[in-house]
Backbone as CSV, one residue per row, in Angstrom:
resi,resn,N_x,N_y,N_z,CA_x,CA_y,CA_z,C_x,C_y,C_z
1,UNK,109.627,87.526,134.602,110.837,87.270,133.322,109.634,87.503,131.766
2,UNK,108.269,88.148,132.078,107.630,88.858,131.038,108.955,90.273,130.799
3,UNK,108.958,90.483,132.308,109.322,92.309,132.722,110.697,91.769,132.006
4,UNK,111.769,90.935,131.687,112.485,90.828,131.156,112.589,90.304,129.502
5,UNK,111.686,89.689,129.591,111.567,89.746,127.680,111.363,91.326,127.310
6,UNK,109.529,91.967,127.887,109.939,92.647,127.328,110.993,94.018,127.274
7,UNK,111.857,93.398,128.262,113.091,94.954,127.685,114.225,94.113,127.419
8,UNK,113.816,92.884,127.489,115.080,92.480,126.640,115.371,92.333,125.411
9,UNK,113.753,91.642,124.856,114.236,92.000,123.139,114.337,93.749,122.565
10,UNK,113.663,94.183,122.805,114.200,96.175,122.293,115.089,95.821,122.584
11,UNK,116.358,95.794,123.458,117.177,96.607,123.588,118.113,95.260,122.448
12,UNK,117.815,93.708,122.669,118.315,93.495,121.331,117.616,93.572,119.283
13,UNK,117.143,93.604,119.870,116.542,94.741,118.003,117.554,95.281,118.473
14,UNK,117.588,96.315,118.859,118.046,97.801,118.894,119.785,97.794,118.047
15,UNK,120.364,96.299,119.439,121.583,95.979,119.498,122.214,95.246,117.801
16,UNK,121.384,94.599,117.315,121.277,93.419,115.582,121.119,95.430,114.871
17,UNK,120.731,95.875,115.220,120.130,97.081,114.003,121.021,98.532,114.398
18,UNK,122.072,98.202,115.326,123.313,99.201,115.308,124.023,98.764,114.496
19,UNK,124.381,97.746,115.055,125.789,96.585,113.625,125.616,96.422,112.033
20,UNK,124.360,97.022,112.343,124.007,96.994,110.150,123.299,98.290,109.501
21,UNK,123.687,98.772,110.619,123.586,100.177,110.034,124.526,100.819,108.836
22,UNK,126.065,100.116,108.908,126.348,100.873,108.087,125.397,100.732,106.790
23,UNK,125.362,99.551,106.309,124.801,98.918,105.657,123.256,98.591,104.847
24,UNK,123.044,99.957,103.851,121.559,100.146,103.572,120.527,98.987,103.516
25,UNK,119.544,99.039,103.637,118.354,98.185,103.237,118.715,97.535,101.453
26,UNK,118.524,98.716,100.373,118.270,99.019,99.412,119.769,97.821,98.612
27,UNK,120.561,97.364,99.609,121.297,97.036,99.093,121.240,95.429,98.861
28,UNK,120.009,95.236,99.456,120.127,93.398,99.535,118.435,92.930,99.243
29,UNK,117.860,93.816,99.001,116.822,94.551,97.861,116.473,94.757,97.337
30,UNK,116.732,93.870,95.472,116.596,95.088,94.575,114.697,95.187,93.774
31,UNK,114.915,96.345,93.324,113.450,96.347,93.115,112.750,96.988,92.067
32,UNK,112.326,96.601,91.518,112.294,96.453,89.714,110.502,96.249,89.049
33,UNK,110.000,96.601,88.478,108.348,96.552,87.640,108.712,95.573,86.881
34,UNK,107.241,95.231,86.653,107.080,93.798,86.521,107.252,93.800,85.116
35,UNK,106.971,95.026,83.839,106.783,95.221,82.484,108.249,96.352,82.565
36,UNK,108.225,96.763,80.914,109.939,97.489,80.792,109.442,98.355,80.512
37,UNK,107.687,98.863,80.365,107.103,99.979,79.592,105.685,99.411,79.905
38,UNK,104.508,99.524,81.316,103.196,99.672,81.199,102.746,100.572,79.999
39,UNK,101.674,99.992,78.903,101.040,100.828,78.408,99.465,100.784,78.781
40,UNK,98.980,101.590,78.841,97.285,102.933,79.126,96.807,103.462,78.423
41,UNK,95.696,102.801,77.710,94.331,103.023,77.045,94.102,104.866,78.327
42,UNK,93.708,105.720,77.859,92.654,107.116,78.347,91.643,106.221,78.630
43,UNK,91.430,107.135,80.316,89.718,106.155,80.589,89.813,104.681,81.040
44,UNK,91.004,104.210,81.261,90.850,102.114,81.407,92.078,102.443,82.126
45,UNK,92.043,100.396,82.743,93.198,100.084,83.564,93.997,99.669,83.146
46,UNK,94.699,99.599,84.739,95.906,98.549,84.157,96.162,97.815,84.909
47,UNK,96.868,96.876,85.681,98.036,96.338,86.729,98.941,96.724,86.416
48,UNK,99.201,97.276,87.978,101.171,97.871,87.779,101.789,96.804,89.052
49,UNK,102.881,96.688,88.910,103.580,95.272,89.821,105.449,95.856,89.859
50,UNK,105.201,95.644,91.626,106.154,96.588,91.893,107.172,95.048,92.348
51,UNK,108.405,94.595,91.459,109.127,93.295,92.086,109.768,93.699,93.497
52,UNK,110.166,92.892,94.082,110.723,93.048,95.871,111.904,91.346,95.651
53,UNK,113.188,91.538,95.232,113.821,90.563,94.691,114.905,90.533,96.029
54,UNK,114.410,90.583,96.791,115.319,89.722,98.514,116.510,88.838,98.552
55,UNK,118.067,89.302,98.615,119.165,88.539,98.398,118.388,87.073,99.413
56,UNK,118.858,86.193,99.488,118.939,85.202,100.156,120.000,85.252,101.423
57,UNK,119.130,84.818,102.599,119.325,84.395,103.524,118.668,86.615,104.202
58,UNK,118.302,86.695,103.706,117.577,88.216,104.032,116.145,88.086,104.706
59,UNK,115.534,88.505,104.853,113.941,89.078,105.159,113.710,90.560,104.866
60,UNK,112.320,90.988,104.537,111.846,91.899,105.423,110.875,91.856,106.136
61,UNK,110.579,93.391,106.852,108.956,92.870,107.915,107.706,93.095,106.809
62,UNK,107.129,92.715,106.899,106.170,92.585,105.583,105.188,94.094,105.315
63,UNK,103.617,94.233,105.776,103.282,95.255,105.180,103.021,95.615,107.134
64,UNK,102.185,94.260,107.575,101.989,94.346,108.759,102.660,93.848,109.637
65,UNK,103.934,94.291,110.059,104.958,93.405,111.604,103.883,93.055,112.133
66,UNK,104.583,92.474,112.923,104.179,91.981,114.091,103.996,92.398,114.948
67,UNK,105.548,93.569,115.214,105.618,94.265,116.523,104.967,96.145,116.035
68,UNK,104.935,96.415,116.503,104.562,98.099,116.246,105.665,98.406,115.820
69,UNK,106.901,98.502,116.802,108.308,98.896,116.806,108.679,98.812,114.851
70,UNK,108.661,97.854,114.799,109.558,97.429,113.300,108.631,98.148,112.512
71,UNK,109.441,98.500,111.400,109.780,99.540,110.363,109.374,98.212,109.064
72,UNK,107.544,98.882,108.882,106.743,98.047,108.086,107.720,98.245,106.439
73,UNK,106.923,97.266,105.793,107.192,97.050,103.561,106.449,98.208,103.911
74,UNK,106.287,99.346,103.182,105.976,100.055,102.590,105.436,101.128,101.726
75,UNK,104.790,100.625,99.751,104.992,101.103,99.140,104.083,102.167,98.334
76,UNK,104.237,103.261,97.807,103.400,104.552,98.092,103.578,105.342,96.814
77,UNK,102.691,105.003,95.806,102.967,105.877,94.294,102.119,107.394,94.883
78,UNK,103.844,108.063,94.160,103.701,110.160,94.050,102.098,109.649,93.022
79,UNK,101.650,110.727,94.289,100.751,111.742,93.143,100.838,112.428,91.032
80,UNK,100.034,111.912,90.219,100.351,112.638,89.118,99.064,112.890,88.577
81,UNK,99.086,114.094,87.732,98.094,114.593,87.111,97.799,113.204,86.146
82,UNK,96.552,113.630,85.797,96.332,112.249,85.326,95.410,111.394,85.133
83,UNK,95.913,110.394,86.854,96.659,109.299,87.061,95.649,109.447,88.693
84,UNK,94.792,108.079,88.195,94.413,107.614,89.917,94.364,105.513,90.563
85,UNK,94.884,105.729,91.789,95.434,103.530,91.718,95.039,103.313,92.832
86,UNK,94.433,102.453,92.957,93.687,102.118,93.969,95.131,101.314,95.129
87,UNK,94.300,101.380,96.777,95.276,101.139,96.890,96.354,99.869,96.975
88,UNK,98.044,99.432,97.208,98.615,98.641,96.701,98.129,97.573,97.861
89,UNK,98.265,96.287,96.704,98.052,94.986,97.833,98.858,94.311,97.195
90,UNK,99.088,94.050,98.653,100.850,93.425,99.252,100.779,91.457,99.243
91,UNK,102.316,90.672,99.053,101.769,89.779,98.907,100.811,88.748,100.684
92,UNK,100.591,87.491,99.955,100.195,87.213,102.051,101.792,86.806,103.002
93,UNK,102.012,87.715,103.548,103.246,87.332,104.785,103.660,85.964,105.181
94,UNK,104.882,85.600,105.325,105.050,84.436,105.555,105.441,84.628,107.225
95,UNK,104.108,83.679,108.025,105.225,83.202,109.306,106.195,82.935,109.919
96,UNK,107.388,83.952,110.631,108.656,82.706,110.755,108.858,82.889,111.751
97,UNK,109.533,82.040,112.133,110.194,82.318,113.766,111.634,82.634,114.142
98,UNK,112.011,83.555,114.623,113.860,84.014,115.126,114.516,83.643,115.896
99,UNK,115.234,83.447,116.401,116.064,83.132,117.372,115.558,84.575,118.538
100,UNK,115.873,85.855,117.759,115.966,87.040,118.287,114.460,87.267,119.229
101,UNK,113.753,86.102,118.964,111.684,86.947,118.840,111.432,85.880,119.358
102,UNK,110.507,86.276,120.758,110.185,86.023,121.035,108.721,84.547,120.513
103,UNK,108.119,85.612,119.340,107.055,85.152,118.784,107.031,85.331,117.661
104,UNK,106.331,84.403,116.531,106.496,84.646,115.158,106.219,85.897,114.243
105,UNK,106.970,86.601,113.523,107.824,87.881,112.838,107.109,87.255,111.625
106,UNK,105.739,88.695,111.171,105.842,89.588,109.947,105.978,89.086,108.674
107,UNK,107.084,88.191,107.348,108.713,88.895,106.222,107.572,88.525,105.163
108,UNK,108.224,88.802,104.710,108.083,88.655,103.100,110.274,88.258,102.865
109,UNK,110.421,86.925,102.069,112.197,86.628,101.729,111.079,86.838,99.721
110,UNK,113.268,86.153,99.162,112.815,85.566,98.046,112.210,86.690,97.268
111,UNK,111.251,86.299,97.081,110.418,87.076,95.776,108.834,87.600,96.167
112,UNK,109.352,89.300,95.855,107.474,89.496,96.573,107.485,90.674,95.788
113,UNK,105.633,89.802,95.259,105.452,91.332,94.708,104.113,91.840,94.353
114,UNK,104.472,93.186,95.021,103.239,94.185,94.923,102.497,94.083,93.527
115,UNK,101.099,95.260,94.096,100.291,95.201,92.532,99.846,96.456,93.144
116,UNK,99.458,96.705,92.192,98.328,98.607,92.059,97.202,98.314,91.385
117,UNK,96.526,98.795,91.335,96.203,98.851,89.539,96.315,100.866,89.945
118,UNK,96.415,100.713,88.121,96.463,101.712,87.867,95.039,102.882,86.846
119,UNK,94.667,103.315,86.729,93.907,103.854,86.245,94.143,105.537,85.258
120,UNK,94.238,105.609,84.052,94.851,106.521,83.086,93.589,107.273,82.826
121,UNK,93.065,108.620,83.746,92.027,109.429,83.227,92.316,109.577,82.152
122,UNK,90.772,110.157,81.658,90.809,110.299,80.195,91.116,111.905,79.706
123,UNK,91.810,112.435,81.158,92.532,114.156,80.131,94.344,113.389,80.741
124,UNK,94.298,112.155,80.906,95.695,111.973,81.052,96.668,112.682,80.206
125,UNK,98.132,112.810,79.851,98.710,113.011,78.736,99.264,111.794,77.348
126,UNK,98.396,111.603,76.726,99.227,110.810,75.766,101.201,110.927,75.402
127,UNK,101.507,109.084,75.310,102.812,109.497,75.371,102.738,109.079,76.717
128,UNK,104.631,108.978,76.487,105.754,107.731,77.656,105.860,109.351,78.790
129,UNK,106.256,108.697,79.874,106.175,109.807,80.430,106.940,107.850,82.199
130,UNK,107.409,108.833,83.387,107.578,108.289,84.749,106.923,108.262,85.340
131,UNK,106.066,107.506,85.847,105.522,107.508,87.287,106.258,107.111,88.631
132,UNK,106.727,108.273,89.179,107.257,107.677,90.743,107.038,107.345,92.196
133,UNK,107.150,105.442,92.515,106.939,106.226,94.126,107.672,106.025,94.565
134,UNK,107.326,105.435,96.018,108.519,105.545,97.524,108.035,104.031,98.020
135,UNK,109.565,103.681,98.195,109.558,102.026,99.049,110.153,102.766,100.193
136,UNK,109.323,101.864,101.175,110.281,102.222,101.975,110.305,100.772,102.444
137,UNK,111.692,99.642,102.935,111.683,98.327,103.748,113.430,98.827,105.057
138,UNK,113.015,97.502,106.334,114.422,97.748,106.804,114.510,95.188,106.336
139,UNK,115.406,95.428,105.778,116.334,94.391,104.994,117.029,93.356,106.571
140,UNK,116.813,92.782,107.109,117.359,91.717,108.354,118.110,90.415,107.613
141,UNK,118.815,89.409,108.825,118.885,88.592,108.460,119.244,87.812,110.108
142,UNK,119.825,86.744,110.387,119.705,86.026,111.428,119.929,86.349,112.418
143,UNK,120.778,87.695,112.306,122.162,88.309,113.190,121.838,89.728,113.541
144,UNK,121.827,90.329,112.304,121.322,92.297,112.232,120.182,92.447,111.452
145,UNK,119.471,93.275,112.004,119.369,94.115,111.129,119.922,95.633,110.162
146,UNK,119.915,95.920,108.756,120.421,96.344,108.146,119.203,98.084,108.473
147,UNK,120.077,99.448,108.440,119.306,100.380,108.331,118.817,100.435,107.146
148,UNK,117.159,100.892,107.721,115.992,100.766,107.192,116.110,101.997,105.994
149,UNK,115.536,101.913,105.346,115.847,103.181,103.453,114.085,103.188,102.750
150,UNK,114.127,104.285,102.156,113.324,104.324,101.449,113.762,104.699,99.654
151,UNK,113.470,102.985,99.204,114.245,103.640,97.162,113.211,104.077,96.443
152,UNK,113.829,104.659,95.933,112.667,105.693,94.738,112.239,104.202,93.212
153,UNK,111.031,104.613,93.559,111.099,103.681,92.364,109.733,104.453,91.577
154,UNK,110.450,104.091,89.743,110.075,104.706,88.592,109.863,103.307,87.657
155,UNK,108.548,103.799,87.438,107.449,103.239,86.912,107.477,103.701,85.227
156,UNK,107.422,103.056,84.544,107.757,103.538,82.998,105.911,102.899,82.756
157,UNK,105.487,104.315,82.085,104.109,104.489,80.938,104.084,104.828,80.193
158,UNK,103.282,104.678,79.258,103.193,105.052,77.366,100.879,105.221,78.134
159,UNK,100.869,106.419,77.686,99.575,106.617,77.924,98.717,106.450,76.010
160,UNK,98.327,105.839,75.551,97.566,105.998,74.091,95.938,106.516,74.124
């Protein structure tokens, strides 16, 4: 019985993924920042938030999915001269059982807020700038998984 489940589960997920390949995950996961412009003093730190609004009926895998073959949600801030940052802090995932999975999955749904601390080094250039990052997500519903997508995220900063 375990062999059948081990074979059936990946085949089922592949089938679910194929049916959703036409639509990218970015269509159901809206990404924004918590502030229109983050103001950071040179030599100081500020908390930055990246907000994920996931359409009703969909979920995304957490940053630590239940299975290794699932696409994890991941945000990476691109290196920028004059700035340093802490690792991203992800929200607590929800464990949810789905008909296609023999065990609960670790997911985010609704609204998920990612946090990190940004430090403007003393050498940071004063004025407005845009830091760039990349968010990787794969959205699924009860029937299909959409194509994974990496979304560009722009974070407006004003260094004072």
